[in-house]
C-alpha positions in Angstrom: 16.6 -9.8 -28.1 15.8 -13.4 -27.7 12.2 -14.1 -26.9 11.8 -14.1 -23.1 8.6 -14.7 -21.1 9.6 -13.2 -17.8 10.9 -9.8 -16.7 13.7 -11.4 -14.6 14.8 -13.4 -17.7 14.9 -10.1 -19.7 17.1 -8.4 -17.1 19.3 -11.5 -16.7 19.8 -11.5 -20.5 20.6 -7.8 -20.6 23.1 -8.1 -17.7 21.0 -5.8 -15.6 20.4 -5.8 -11.8 16.8 -5.2 -10.8 14.5 -4.5 -7.9 10.8 -4.8 -7.6 8.5 -2.9 -5.2 4.8 -3.5 -4.6 2.8 -0.3 -4.9 -0.6 -1.7 -4.4 -1.3 -1.6 -0.7 1.9 -0.4 1.0 5.1 0.5 -0.8 7.3 -2.4 0.0 10.2 -4.3 -1.7 9.5 -7.8 -3.0 12.4 -10.2 -2.4 14.0 -11.2 -5.7 13.5 -14.9 -5.0 9.8 -14.3 -4.2 9.4 -12.3 -7.4 11.0 -15.0 -9.5 8.7 -17.5 -7.9 5.6 -15.3 -8.7 6.8 -15.1 -12.3 7.1 -18.9 -12.5 3.6 -19.2 -11.0 5.1 -21.1 -8.1 3.3 -18.8 -5.7 0.5 -16.1 -5.8 1.4 -12.5 -5.9 1.8 -11.5 -2.2 0.0 -8.1 -2.1 -2.7 -7.9 -4.8 -5.0 -4.9 -5.0 -8.3 -5.1 -7.0 -7.1 -8.4 -8.6 -4.0 -6.8 -10.0 -0.3 -6.6 -9.2 0.9 -3.0 -9.0 4.6 -2.9 -9.3 7.5 -0.5 -9.7 10.3 -2.4 -11.5 13.7 -0.7 -11.4 16.6 -2.0 -13.4 20.1 -0.8 -14.1 23.3 -2.0 -15.7 26.3 -2.5 -13.4 27.0 1.0 -11.9 24.4 2.6 -14.1 21.4 4.8 -13.4 18.1 2.9 -12.7 15.2 2.9 -15.2 11.8 2.4 -13.7 8.6 0.9 -15.1 5.4 1.2 -13.2 3.4 -1.9 -14.2 -0.2 -3.1 -13.4 -0.6 -6.8 -14.2 -3.8 -8.8 -14.1 -4.0 -11.8 -11.8 -6.2 -14.9 -12.0 -8.7 -15.8 -9.3 -6.0 -17.7 -7.4 -3.7 -14.6 -7.4 -1.3 -16.0 -10.0 0.3 -13.7 -12.6 -1.4 -13.7 -16.0 1.3 -14.9 -18.4 -0.5 -13.7 -21.5 -0.4 -10.1 -20.2 3.2 -10.4 -19.2 4.2 -11.8 -22.6 2.2 -9.0 -24.2 4.1 -6.3 -22.2 7.4 -7.9 -23.1 6.5 -7.6 -26.8 5.9 -3.9 -26.3 9.4 -3.6 -24.7 11.0 -5.5 -27.5 9.2 -3.4 -30.2 10.2 -0.1 -28.4 13.7 -0.9 -27.2 15.0 -3.1 -30.0 18.2 -4.9 -29.2 19.4 -2.9 -26.2 17.6 -2.6 -22.9 20.3 -0.4 -21.4 20.8 2.3 -24.1 19.0 5.5 -23.4 15.7 5.4 -25.5 15.0 8.3 -27.8 11.7 10.2 -27.7 9.9 7.9 -30.2 11.0 4.8 -28.2 9.9 6.3 -24.9 6.4 7.2 -26.3 6.1 3.7 -27.9 6.9 2.1 -24.5 4.6 4.4 -22.5 1.7 3.7 -24.9 0.7 0.3 -23.6 -2.1 -0.9 -21.3 0.1 -2.2 -18.6 1.8 1.0 -17.3 0.2 3.2 -14.7 1.0 6.4 -12.7 1.2 5.9 -9.0 -0.2 8.4 -6.6 2.1 11.2 -5.4 2.6 9.7 -1.9 3.5 6.2 -3.3 5.8 7.7 -5.9 7.6 9.7 -3.2 7.9 6.7 -0.9 9.1 4.5 -3.8 11.8 7.0 -4.8 12.9 7.4 -1.2 13.1 3.6 -0.7 15.0 2.9 -3.9 17.6 5.6 -3.4 18.0 4.3 0.2 18.3 0.7 -1.0 21.0 1.7 -3.6 22.9 3.8 -1.1 22.3 7.0 -3.0 21.9 10.3 -1.2 18.4 11.5 -0.3 16.7 14.2 -2.4 17.4 17.9 -2.2 14.2 18.3 -0.1 15.4 16.0 2.8 17.4 18.7 4.7 14.6 21.2 4.6 12.0 18.6 5.8 14.3 17.7 8.8 14.6 21.4 9.8 10.8 21.8 9.5 10.1 18.7 11.6 12.5 20.0 14.2 10.3 23.1 14.6 13.1 25.4 13.5 11.2 27.0 10.6 7.9 27.6 12.5 5.1 25.1 12.3 3.0 27.3 10.0 5.8 27.6 7.4 5.1 24.2 5.8 4.4 25.4 2.2 8.0 24.9 1.1 8.3 21.4 2.6 8.4 18.8 -0.2 6.5 15.5 0.1 9.7 13.9 -1.2 11.6 15.3 1.8 9.0 13.9 4.3 9.2 10.5 2.4 13.1 10.6 2.7 12.8 11.3 6.4 10.4 8.4 7.0 12.4 5.9 5.0 15.5 6.9 6.9 13.7 6.5 10.2 16.7 4.6 11.8 19.1 7.5 11.0 19.9 10.9 12.4 17.3 10.7 15.1 14.5 10.9 12.5 12.0 8.7 14.4 12.2 11.0 17.4 12.0 14.1 15.1 8.8 12.7 13.5 7.3 11.7 16.8 7.8 15.1 18.4 6.5 16.9 15.3 3.2 15.0 15.3 1.4 17.1 17.9 2.6 20.4 16.5 2.2 20.4 12.7 -1.0 21.8 11.0 -3.4 19.4 9.3 -2.0 19.6 5.7 1.6 18.5 6.5 0.2 16.1 9.1 -1.8 14.3 6.5 1.2 14.2 4.2 3.4 12.8 7.0 0.8 10.2 8.0 0.5 9.2 4.4 4.3 8.5 4.3 4.2 6.6 7.7 1.6 4.1 6.4 4.4 2.6 4.2 7.0 2.3 7.0 7.7 -0.1 9.8 7.4 2.1 12.9 8.8 1.6 16.4 6.8 1.1 19.6 7.4 4.7 20.8 6.2 6.3 17.6 3.2 3.9 17.5 2.4 4.9 21.1 2.4 8.6 20.1 0.1 7.9 17.1 -2.2 5.9 19.4 -2.4 8.8 21.9 -3.4 11.1 19.1 -5.9 8.6 17.9 -7.5 8.2 21.4 -7.6 11.9 21.8 -9.3 12.4 18.4 -11.9 9.7 19.2 -12.9 11.6 22.4 -13.9 14.7 20.5 -17.6 15.4 20.2 -17.3 15.6 16.4 -14.9 12.9 15.4 -12.9 13.7 12.3 -13.3 10.4 10.5 -10.7 11.3 7.9 -8.0 12.0 10.4 -9.0 8.9 12.4 -8.7 6.9 9.2 -5.2 8.5 8.4 -4.0 7.6 11.9 -5.3 4.1 11.5 -3.5 3.7 8.2 -0.3 5.0 9.7 -0.4 2.0 12.1 0.0 -0.4 9.2 3.7 -0.9 10.1 3.3 -0.7 13.9 4.0 -3.7 16.2 1.1 -6.1 15.6 -0.3 -6.0 19.1 -0.6 -2.2 18.9 -2.3 -2.5 15.5 -4.7 -5.2 16.8 -5.7 -3.1 19.8 -6.4 -0.1 17.7 -8.6 -2.0 15.2 -10.5 -3.7 18.0 -11.1 -0.2 19.6 -12.4 1.1 16.3 -14.7 -1.9 15.6 -16.1 -1.6 19.1 -17.5 1.9 18.4 -20.4 1.9 15.9 -20.0 5.7 15.4 -16.6 5.0 13.8 -18.1 2.5 11.3 -17.6 4.5 8.1 -16.6 3.6 4.6 -13.2 5.4 5.1 -12.4 3.3 8.2 -13.3 0.0 6.6 -11.3 0.8 3.5 -8.3 1.9 5.7 -8.4 -1.4 7.6 -8.7 -3.6 4.4 -6.2 -1.6 2.4 -3.5 -1.0 4.9 -4.0 -2.9 8.2 -5.1 -6.2 6.6 -2.3 -8.1 8.4 -4.3 -7.8 11.6 -7.2 -9.6 9.9 -5.1 -12.8 9.9 -6.2 -12.9 13.6 -9.6 -14.8 13.3 -11.4 -12.9 16.0 -10.3 -9.5 14.5 -11.5 -10.8 11.1 -14.9 -11.8 12.5 -15.4 -8.4 14.3 -14.4 -6.6 11.1 -16.8 -8.7 8.9 -19.7 -8.3 11.3 -19.2 -4.5 11.5 -18.9 -4.3 7.7 -22.1 -6.4 7.2 -23.9 -4.2 9.8 -22.9 -1.2 7.8 -25.5 -2.5 5.3 -23.8 -1.5 2.2 -23.8 -4.7 0.2 -21.7 -3.3 -2.7 -18.9 -2.2 -0.2 -19.0 -5.6 1.5 -18.7 -7.3 -1.8 -15.9 -5.0 -3.0 -13.8 -5.4 0.3 -14.5 -9.2 0.5 -13.4 -9.7 -3.2 -10.2 -7.7 -2.6 -9.3 -9.4 0.7 -9.9 -13.0 -0.5 -7.0 -12.5 -3.0 -4.5 -12.0 -0.1 -2.7 -15.3 0.5 -2.8 -15.1 4.4 -6.6 -14.4 4.5 -7.8 -16.5 1.6 -8.5 -19.7 3.5 -10.3 -18.0 6.4 -12.5 -16.0 4.1 -13.4 -18.9 1.9 -14.5 -21.0 4.8 -16.7 -18.2 6.0 -18.3 -17.9 2.6 -19.1 -21.6 2.6 -21.0 -21.4 5.8 -18.4 -22.2 8.5 -19.0 -19.0 10.3 -19.9 -17.7 13.8 -23.6 -17.2 14.6 -23.0 -13.4 15.0 -21.5 -13.1 11.5 -24.3 -15.3 10.0 -26.9 -13.0 11.6 -25.1 -9.8 10.4 -25.0 -11.2 6.9 -28.7 -12.0 7.1 -29.5 -8.5 8.3 -27.5 -7.0 5.4 -29.3 -9.3 3.0 -32.7 -8.2 4.4 -31.7 -4.5 4.2 -30.8 -5.0 0.5 -34.0 -6.8 -0.3 -36.0 -4.2 1.5 -34.3 -1.4 -0.4 -34.9 -3.1 -3.8 -38.6 -3.5 -2.8 -38.9 0.2 -1.9 -37.6 1.1 -5.3 
């Protein structure tokens, strides 16, 4: 293998096709041209999480079965890929695979390749959504669990008989939302399924683009939930996350409604907005409302953690940096001062 300094160059050299998915925030495919530009440091990584790029890299020889690497690569403070780390990983590949990238590796080679600091194991929901998305992209049939999940979501098996429904089947249904009436099937099931499969279904939806009708059903559930005396913050958070792929005006309205209600200002809710619905924060008034609510939560460590994470996102970077350097609304400045005061008070008390 010639020495290469980029994954795309490695695959080009081996005659493999490849596809890259981001697994950090929402499971989504990165355009090949965009990925090559990221590798060449011509643009920042589009969806960083905790200053790292979390990627699923699938590659396959013409007509062959895909291999997948789950990679976690460090980024610099501007969001650019760390070339030393990538070069390091490529050396592991070369040492483990030898000359051929496409031959099936033996047990020793597999262990050698797995034993490096750049691979990670995605959560079950992201793994299921990635596999569903890749098989759909390649035109392969859905998993063996798809059919069963569809029958369950139709209500044919009885709503309480969810134990046999595979997460992979729900993921396949959500990825194939445009087919076989799946969007309607999911929408009608929402109000009937018990909480365990509901959380699993909402966990899949947060990685999908959803149509206006389905977004409306989710919003109705959300509104109903918020009217309860004892609001289930975890369910509210899951419904909020499921709006990540809703039409942007729907997502905006929902976030504004949440931020307007102090009783919903909870760590789970802030993390859901920052982690999944961050596109709405590109709207400056929504961003200010979010930062004020977050500062008024008076958890300086959480504020710092969320701010540091969001400032790495290319669409938000400029707006967040100007706020950090004093170009901010009086309301936000006051909220920041109150948080600072609370932190000082706490340290004095200790």
